[in-house]
C-alpha positions as CSV (number, residue, x, y, z in Angstrom):
1,M,79.3,148.0,92.5
2,K,82.2,146.4,91.1
3,K,82.2,142.4,90.2
4,Q,85.0,140.9,89.1
5,F,87.4,137.6,89.7
6,L,90.2,138.2,91.6
7,T,93.7,137.6,90.0
8,P,96.5,138.1,92.3
9,V,99.4,140.4,91.9
10,V,103.1,139.5,92.2
11,I,104.7,141.6,94.9
12,M,106.9,141.1,98.0
13,A,105.0,140.0,100.9
14,A,103.9,142.6,103.1
15,A,105.1,141.9,106.8
16,A,102.1,141.7,108.5
17,I,100.9,141.3,112.1
18,A,97.7,141.2,114.5
19,F,96.0,143.9,114.7
20,A,97.3,144.7,118.4
21,S,94.5,144.1,121.3
22,C,94.2,147.4,123.9
23,K,96.7,147.8,127.2
24,K,95.9,146.7,130.4
25,N,94.0,149.2,132.6
26,N,97.4,149.5,134.5
27,E,99.6,149.9,131.2
28,A,97.2,152.2,129.1
29,T,98.9,154.7,127.0
30,A,97.8,158.5,126.5
31,P,94.9,158.7,124.1
32,Q,95.5,159.3,120.6
33,N,94.1,162.0,118.6
34,N,91.8,160.0,116.3
35,N,88.6,161.9,114.9
36,D,87.9,159.9,112.2
37,G,87.3,156.9,114.5
38,Q,85.7,158.3,116.8
39,T,83.3,159.6,113.7
40,M,83.2,156.1,112.4
41,T,82.1,154.6,115.7
42,A,79.8,157.4,116.4
43,F,78.4,156.3,112.7
44,L,78.4,153.2,114.1
45,Q,76.5,153.0,117.3
46,S,73.7,155.5,115.9
47,H,72.7,153.0,113.6
48,G,73.8,149.4,115.2
49,P,71.6,147.5,117.4
50,V,69.9,148.7,120.5
51,F,69.0,147.2,124.1
52,E,65.2,146.3,124.4
53,N,63.6,146.6,127.3
54,F,61.6,145.0,129.5
55,T,59.9,144.7,133.0
56,I,59.7,141.6,135.0
57,N,58.3,140.9,138.5
58,A,61.5,138.8,140.2
59,A,59.3,136.8,142.3
60,T,56.9,135.5,139.4
61,G,59.5,135.3,136.3
62,G,57.8,135.5,132.9
63,V,58.1,135.0,129.1
64,I,59.2,138.4,127.0
65,T,59.7,138.1,122.9
66,T,61.8,140.6,121.1
67,A,60.9,141.8,118.1
68,K,62.6,139.3,115.6
69,G,60.9,136.8,117.6
70,T,62.7,135.3,120.2
71,K,61.3,134.1,123.2
72,I,63.3,134.4,126.8
73,T,61.6,132.6,129.6
74,I,62.7,133.6,133.0
75,P,62.2,131.2,136.4
76,A,60.9,132.9,139.6
77,N,63.3,134.0,142.2
78,V,66.5,133.9,139.2
79,F,67.8,137.1,140.3
80,E,70.5,138.4,143.3
81,T,72.6,141.1,143.6
82,M,76.0,141.6,142.9
83,G,76.6,141.2,146.7
84,G,74.5,137.7,146.9
85,L,71.3,138.4,148.2
86,P,67.6,137.4,146.5
87,V,65.8,140.1,145.0
88,T,61.8,140.7,144.7
89,G,59.9,143.2,142.9
90,S,60.3,144.5,140.2
91,V,63.1,143.9,137.8
92,S,64.6,146.2,134.3
93,F,65.5,143.4,131.8
94,A,67.2,144.1,128.3
95,V,68.6,142.0,125.2
96,K,70.1,143.1,122.6
97,E,69.8,140.9,119.5
98,I,72.1,140.7,116.7
99,K,71.4,138.2,113.7
100,D,71.6,140.0,110.3
101,V,75.1,140.6,108.9
102,S,74.4,144.3,108.9
103,D,74.0,144.2,112.2
104,M,77.0,141.9,112.6
105,I,79.1,145.2,111.1
106,L,77.0,148.2,112.7
107,G,77.2,146.1,116.3
108,D,80.9,145.5,115.4
109,K,80.3,141.6,115.9
110,P,81.5,139.6,113.1
111,T,81.5,136.0,113.3
112,L,84.7,134.4,113.3
113,T,86.4,132.3,116.0
114,A,89.5,132.7,117.9
115,D,92.0,131.1,115.5
116,G,90.0,132.8,112.0
117,K,86.9,130.6,111.5
118,M,83.7,131.4,110.0
119,L,80.5,130.8,111.3
120,V,77.1,130.6,110.1
121,S,74.7,132.8,113.0
122,Y,71.6,131.9,114.7
123,G,71.9,135.0,116.6
124,E,74.1,136.9,119.4
125,Y,72.4,137.8,122.2
126,F,73.8,140.4,125.3
127,T,71.1,140.3,128.4
128,K,71.2,141.9,131.3
129,A,69.3,143.1,134.4
130,L,69.1,145.5,137.1
131,Q,66.8,147.1,140.0
132,N,67.0,150.6,141.1
133,N,70.0,151.2,138.5
134,E,72.1,148.5,140.4
135,Q,73.3,145.5,138.0
136,L,72.1,141.9,139.1
137,K,72.9,138.8,138.3
138,L,72.0,134.9,138.0
139,K,71.9,132.8,141.1
140,K,74.5,130.0,140.9
141,D,73.0,127.0,139.1
142,S,70.2,129.0,137.4
143,A,69.5,130.1,133.8
144,I,67.0,131.6,131.5
145,K,65.6,129.8,128.4
146,V,66.0,131.5,124.9
147,Q,64.2,130.3,122.0
148,V,65.2,131.6,118.8
149,L,63.1,131.3,115.3
150,G,64.7,129.1,113.0
151,K,65.5,125.6,112.3
152,A,69.7,125.0,111.9
153,A,71.4,122.6,109.5
154,G,71.7,120.2,112.5
155,Q,69.9,119.0,115.7
156,Q,72.6,120.8,118.1
157,I,74.6,124.4,117.4
158,P,77.2,125.4,119.7
159,L,77.3,128.1,122.1
160,W,79.9,130.7,121.9
161,S,81.2,133.2,124.5
162,G,83.1,136.6,123.5
163,D,82.9,140.2,122.8
164,S,84.5,143.3,121.9
165,S,84.5,144.6,125.1
166,V,85.5,143.5,128.8
167,T,83.4,144.1,132.4
168,T,85.5,146.0,134.5
169,T,84.8,146.6,138.3
170,L,85.5,150.7,139.3
171,N,86.3,150.6,143.0
172,G,85.4,154.4,144.7
173,Y,83.5,156.1,147.1
174,D,79.7,157.2,147.3
175,Y,78.6,160.5,148.3
176,H,78.7,159.5,152.2
177,N,82.1,158.2,151.5
178,N,81.0,154.5,151.6
179,P,83.2,152.5,149.6
180,A,81.4,151.7,146.3
181,S,81.8,149.9,143.3
182,V,80.5,149.4,139.5
183,T,80.8,147.6,136.5
184,V,81.1,149.0,133.2
185,Q,81.5,147.9,130.3
186,T,85.1,148.8,128.4
187,A,85.7,148.8,124.2
188,V,88.9,146.5,123.0
189,N,90.9,145.5,120.1
190,P,90.8,143.7,118.0
191,G,87.6,143.1,118.7
192,V,85.4,139.9,119.4
193,T,86.8,136.8,119.7
194,W,84.3,133.9,119.4
195,N,85.4,130.8,121.8
196,Q,83.0,127.5,122.1
197,T,81.3,127.3,125.5
198,A,82.7,123.9,127.5
199,T,79.2,122.5,127.6
200,G,76.7,125.1,125.9
201,Y,74.5,123.7,122.7
202,A,71.3,124.9,121.6
203,F,68.6,121.9,120.4
204,F,66.4,122.3,117.7
205,N,63.1,121.9,119.2
206,S,60.9,120.5,115.9
207,G,57.9,121.0,117.6
208,N,57.8,124.9,117.7
209,G,60.7,125.5,115.0
210,T,62.7,126.6,117.4
211,L,66.4,126.6,118.5
212,D,66.4,126.0,122.8
213,F,69.5,126.9,124.6
214,K,69.9,128.3,128.2
215,L,71.8,131.9,129.8
216,D,73.9,130.4,133.0
217,S,74.9,134.5,133.0
218,L,74.3,138.1,132.0
219,M,76.5,140.7,131.3
220,K,78.6,138.6,128.2
221,W,77.7,138.0,124.3
222,V,76.4,134.7,123.7
223,N,76.6,133.3,120.2
224,C,74.3,130.4,118.5
225,D,75.9,129.1,115.7
226,G,77.7,126.4,113.6
227,L,80.9,126.1,111.9
228,A,80.4,127.5,108.2
229,N,80.5,124.5,105.3
230,L,83.0,126.3,103.3
231,P,85.1,123.5,102.1
232,G,88.4,124.0,99.9
233,T,92.1,125.0,100.0
234,K,92.5,128.3,101.9
235,T,94.7,131.6,101.4
236,T,95.3,134.6,103.2
237,V,93.6,137.7,101.4
238,M,95.6,140.9,101.5
239,G,92.8,144.2,101.2
240,Y,95.2,146.5,99.6
241,F,93.4,150.5,99.4
242,T,94.6,152.4,96.7
243,S,92.7,155.5,98.2
244,H,91.2,156.7,101.4
245,F,93.1,154.2,103.8
246,N,93.2,156.5,107.3
247,S,96.4,155.6,108.8
248,Q,95.0,156.1,112.6
249,T,93.8,152.7,111.8
250,S,97.4,151.1,112.2
251,T,98.2,153.1,115.3
252,N,95.0,153.3,117.3
253,Y,94.8,151.0,120.4
254,S,91.3,152.8,121.6
255,G,88.8,150.5,119.8
256,E,87.9,153.3,117.3
257,Q,88.9,152.0,113.8
258,P,88.8,155.0,111.3
259,T,88.9,152.3,108.1
260,M,87.0,148.8,108.3
261,L,87.4,146.3,105.8
262,F,84.4,143.3,105.5
263,F,83.6,139.9,103.4
264,K,80.6,137.9,103.5
265,P,80.8,134.8,101.5
266,A,77.8,134.5,99.2
267,G,74.2,132.8,101.0
268,Q,75.9,132.5,104.2
269,N,74.8,134.5,107.0
270,T,78.5,135.1,108.2
271,V,80.7,137.9,107.9
272,A,84.5,138.4,108.5
273,K,85.9,141.2,109.6
274,F,89.8,141.8,108.3
275,Y,91.4,143.2,111.7
276,N,95.2,142.9,110.7
277,V,96.4,145.9,109.7
278,I,99.3,145.3,106.3
279,M,102.5,146.7,108.0
280,N,105.8,149.2,106.5
281,A,103.1,149.1,103.6
282,P,103.9,151.4,100.5
283,A,101.9,153.8,98.4
284,G,99.0,151.6,97.2
285,Y,99.7,148.8,99.3
286,E,98.2,149.9,102.6
287,G,95.3,148.4,104.3
288,L,94.6,145.8,106.3
289,H,94.5,141.4,105.3
290,S,92.6,138.3,106.8
291,Y,93.2,135.6,109.3
292,Q,96.5,133.5,108.1
293,A,95.2,130.9,105.3
294,S,91.4,131.6,106.4
295,I,89.6,132.4,103.3
296,V,88.4,129.7,100.8
297,I,90.3,129.9,97.6
298,G,86.7,130.3,94.8
299,Q,84.5,131.4,97.4
300,Q,82.2,133.8,95.9
301,G,81.7,137.1,98.1
302,T,80.9,140.4,98.7
303,F,83.7,142.8,100.3
304,L,82.4,146.0,102.1
305,A,85.2,148.7,102.8
306,M,84.5,151.6,104.4
307,S,86.6,154.6,105.4
308,T,86.1,158.0,107.1
309,Q,88.9,160.7,106.4
310,N,88.7,164.0,107.7
311,G,85.1,163.8,108.9
312,K,84.2,161.9,105.2
313,F,82.5,158.7,104.7
314,Y,84.4,156.6,101.8
315,A,83.3,153.0,100.6
316,D,83.9,150.8,98.5
317,M,81.8,147.2,97.7
318,Q,82.9,144.3,95.2
319,D,81.1,140.7,94.5
320,V,84.4,138.7,93.8
321,T,85.8,135.2,93.8
322,I,88.6,134.7,95.7
323,G,91.6,133.6,93.6
324,T,94.7,131.2,94.0
325,P,97.7,132.7,94.8
326,A,100.1,133.4,91.8
327,G,103.4,131.7,92.0
328,S,104.6,130.8,95.0
329,N,102.9,133.8,96.9
330,N,100.8,132.4,100.4
331,Y,98.4,134.8,100.0
332,T,95.8,136.4,97.1
333,T,94.8,140.1,97.0
334,V,92.4,142.5,95.9
335,S,92.0,146.4,96.0
336,F,89.3,148.7,96.6
337,N,89.0,152.3,95.9
338,P,86.7,153.9,97.9
339,Q,84.4,156.7,96.9
340,E,83.2,159.6,98.8
341,V,79.7,158.6,99.8
342,T,77.1,159.9,101.9
343,E,75.8,158.9,105.4
344,S,72.6,157.2,104.6
345,A,74.3,155.6,101.2
346,M,77.0,154.1,103.7
347,L,74.0,152.3,106.0
348,A,72.0,151.3,102.3
349,L,75.7,149.3,101.8
350,I,75.5,148.2,104.7
351,N,71.9,146.9,104.6
352,Q,72.4,145.3,101.2
353,M,75.0,142.7,102.2
354,N,72.2,141.4,104.3
355,T,71.1,139.9,100.7
356,K,74.4,138.9,99.2
């Protein structure tokens, strides 16, 4: 690990654009050869957060507690089919929960708003319910109650919605040639963008030390987060890769990124992912940059650069202090030189981000 104070380098400003979002289904381009992106995606998925599965009686409801201590209360008769029919009997209920920075990285769920502001996370949740392998939904004007362990900085914390995937309904025919449909999740780029819900808040319950909120729908991510208190003048950070930047990162639209860059402010349960690829970059200046004017000058934190090339893993972790832009520049810089690591070493670096 290297420790440094960033000194901006005076160069011509590189033109940059936001990393492209995925094409609509009817505008899909031919798939690109991105084996390294697939290798990175497989690594993240094999070590990332997974669903916890529970069985609930739909007629009586019930209370479940996740491995991380989150309590979910499901009322009686709250489920119905996608066609609006009431559901009785046994229901499979599943929840995926993200609370640590390592899970944010492995699950590709960094805590950034749609305009690049950082969020301090008290948990991100995705829930689903099935009966006979058919997706269910919650009845209109109903909800399930969630109680998250942990005292918040304030008495109420906003709820956010968003995802790096979209729900798509595929229409076709079943094995008896009857019209049928199935709901699936499709990955998109540049990834998750959190947007505050219109009315949703989590409220601190002093009686049991939890943040309490309600979910009025399934099959989407909900984030219980507060805006990070990181005051000060902000700048754009250009992350230069002097080695092992995979050029497929700039041309791939499938949701698979062979090169990634994350920044965690010191002592905050939040992480920013640099989605934006530096365009037209000469050798030594390829890489990724932050959202425009989104990182506080003087902020201490940790960068983790990860890359795959030819099936091998490379990483560089740096503790830094964000420097002041030089001269009239509207950006500051940090350079990375990822070195080859094993898969287990890469995972250890990701887990180490929890303690930064």
